[in-house]
N, C-alpha and C positions, 0 to 999 in steps of 0.2 A: 616491548611498545609499552608506553606512555599512557595512559591516558588522559585528559583535559579536563576533570571534572568537573572544573568550574564553570566547562561552557554546554555541561548538561544539564539541562533543564528538567529535564525528567523522563521515566524510564514505564515503558509498558508491559506489565504481563499480560502476555498471551495463552488464555488457557485453550488446550488439544478440545478440537471440536467432538462433540459427543460422541462414542464411541471407540475415541481413540484417544492409547494411552500416550502420558509424554514421551517415550520412544517411538511411538509409532509415527507421530507427529512428527519428533524429529527428525526422524527420518524418508519423513514424505517431505517436509521443509527441502530438507539436502536434498533428494529427489527432485522437485521439483526446481530446482534454482539451478543446478545441471542442468537437467534439461531444457535450460536456455541455451546453450552453450554461447559461444560470443561471436553476435552476429554486429559484423560491421557497419550496416546496414542500418543499424540504432541508432537514433539520434539522440540527444537530451531536448527536451523542451519543457519549459515552463507552466506552459498548458499542455499535453499532449491529446492529439484528437484521433490520431491514425497508430496503423499497429505496430508502425516502429518506430515509434517516438514513446519517449518515459525522460522521469525521472524519480528520486530518490522516491518520493509518495507512492508514483503508479507504481513506481517496480515492485514494490511493498506488498502493496494492494495488490497486485498482480500473484504473487508468492503465494499471498496467502492465504487466496480464495482458491488457489489454483492445488497447495493442498491441503485441503478442505475445508476452510473457514467461512461459516455462510457471510453472504454481502449485509445480513441487517450487522452484524459484529464489526466489521470493517467498517462502514457507514459510522459505528456507535466510535469507532476507534478514531476517527477522523475528527469526531466532537471533543475528544481529550486532547489533539494536539491546538497551542494556541494561535500560531503561526496559520492554520488550515482552517481554524474558524474564523480570523480576521478575513483571510481570501474567499472561505465562502458568503460570506458576509457583502463584501468587496461588492462579489457574484452579482450576489441576490438583487443588492440594488442597481446594481448598471444593466442585469439581463433578466430583469424580471419574469420573462414569460419561459425561461429554463428553471428547469423544477427538482433534475438530479444530480448525481454526484457525477463525472464523469470520468472515469475506468474503465483500464484496459483487459477485459476480464474474458475475451472471448477462450474456451475451453478446448 
């Protein structure tokens, strides 16, 4: 597989949560990913609000959270991704009463 490195804007390194080695964290991420299965009821949604909706960002956030990454880290990671910062700012302007980021994080 050839990577399109010109399309990659940023790479974010995620350190293992406290108390986990790199190997343990890698294993937990793989185990968590495998637990998702292949659910045909999961649908793509730009702004997911239901347990059966997701996109690449919400899916990644859910995977990391269930693998042990604290929610505060995930929110900090979100701030590092330029398109998500823009989306958060648009949402803040359009929906000022909504103060938290939507993640599909039921354990």
